[in-house]
C-alpha positions in Angstrom: 7.0 4.9 4.8 5.5 4.9 1.3 6.9 3.2 -1.8 6.5 1.7 -5.2 7.1 -1.9 -6.2 8.1 -2.5 -9.8 8.7 -5.6 -11.9 9.4 -5.6 -15.6 7.5 -8.9 -15.9 10.4 -11.2 -17.0 10.8 -14.3 -14.8 14.0 -14.7 -12.9 15.0 -18.0 -11.2 16.0 -17.6 -7.5 18.2 -20.6 -7.8 20.0 -19.1 -10.8 20.6 -15.9 -8.8 22.0 -17.7 -5.9 24.2 -19.9 -8.2 25.6 -16.6 -9.7 26.2 -15.1 -6.3 29.9 -15.0 -5.5 29.3 -15.2 -1.7 31.3 -12.1 -1.2 29.9 -9.8 1.5 31.3 -6.4 0.7 30.3 -5.1 4.2 27.0 -4.1 5.7 26.4 -1.2 7.9 22.6 -1.1 7.5 21.7 -2.3 11.0 24.0 -0.1 12.9 21.2 2.2 14.1 18.9 4.9 13.1 15.5 4.6 11.7 14.2 2.3 9.0 15.1 4.7 6.2 18.7 5.1 7.5 19.0 1.3 7.6 17.8 0.8 4.0 19.9 3.7 2.7 23.0 2.4 4.4 22.4 -1.2 3.3 22.5 -3.0 0.0 21.4 -6.2 -1.7 24.4 -8.6 -2.3 22.3 -10.6 -4.8 21.7 -7.6 -7.0 24.9 -8.0 -9.1 24.1 -11.6 -9.9 20.5 -10.9 -10.6 21.4 -8.0 -13.0 23.9 -10.2 -14.9 21.0 -12.7 -15.5 18.4 -10.1 -16.2 19.5 -6.7 -17.4 15.9 -5.3 -17.1 16.5 -5.0 -13.4 19.0 -2.2 -14.0 16.5 -0.5 -16.2 13.8 -0.8 -13.5 16.2 0.6 -10.8 17.2 3.5 -13.1 13.5 4.2 -13.8 12.6 4.4 -10.1 15.7 6.4 -9.4 14.6 9.0 -11.9 11.4 9.7 -10.0 10.9 13.0 -8.2 12.0 13.0 -4.5 12.8 9.3 -4.3 14.6 8.6 -1.0 16.0 5.1 -1.8 16.0 2.5 -4.5 16.8 -1.2 -4.1 16.2 -4.6 -5.6 14.0 -6.7 -3.4 15.3 -10.2 -2.3 16.7 -12.2 -5.2 14.9 -10.0 -7.8 13.3 -9.2 -10.1 11.0 -6.9 -8.2 12.5 -3.5 -7.1 11.3 -0.8 -4.8 11.6 2.9 -4.3 10.8 4.7 -1.0 9.1 8.1 -0.8 8.3 10.5 2.0 4.5 10.6 1.2 1.7 8.6 -0.3 1.2 11.3 -3.0 4.8 11.1 -4.2 4.7 7.3 -4.3 1.4 7.4 -6.2 2.8 9.9 -8.7 5.9 7.8 -9.2 3.8 4.7 -9.8 1.7 6.6 -12.4 4.8 7.9 -14.2 6.3 4.5 -14.3 3.1 2.9 -15.6 2.8 5.6 -18.3 6.4 5.0 -19.4 6.2 1.2 -19.2 2.6 0.0 -19.4 3.7 -3.6 -19.6 5.5 -3.5 -16.3 3.8 -4.4 -13.0 3.9 -1.4 -10.7 2.0 -0.4 -7.6 2.3 2.2 -4.9 2.0 1.1 -1.3 2.3 2.0 2.3 4.5 -0.2 4.5 2.3 -2.3 6.7 -0.5 -2.2 4.2 -1.7 -5.5 2.6 -1.0 -5.5 -1.1 
C-alpha cells in the first residue's frame, strides 16, 4: 500500500481534540473483514469532527488529498492534524505528493510505502 502524509503545519493539541470529542461512536464496521484497504475504507476517525472544529485547515488538507488522481481513501490520522491518502502505486502517491507540494509549498507532505521507515 502506498500513500501520502500531509500536514498544513499548524499545531493541534491532542488534549484539546479529546476534550472536544463528544464520545459518540457512530458505529464502526472497519474490522469486519477483507483486506487492509477494505478496513480503512469502511472505517472512520471519530476524532475528526472535533479536530476540524479546532483547526479548519484539516478539512482543506483532506479535500486537497481527495482531489488527487486515483486516490483510494482519505482520512485524518489519529487526533490530527496529519492526514493521509492511499494509492494503488508508488508512482501515483509520488505524483500526488508533488502536486500537493506544488499547490501548498508551506505544507509538510511526503509519499511513502507502508512498512517503510519515514
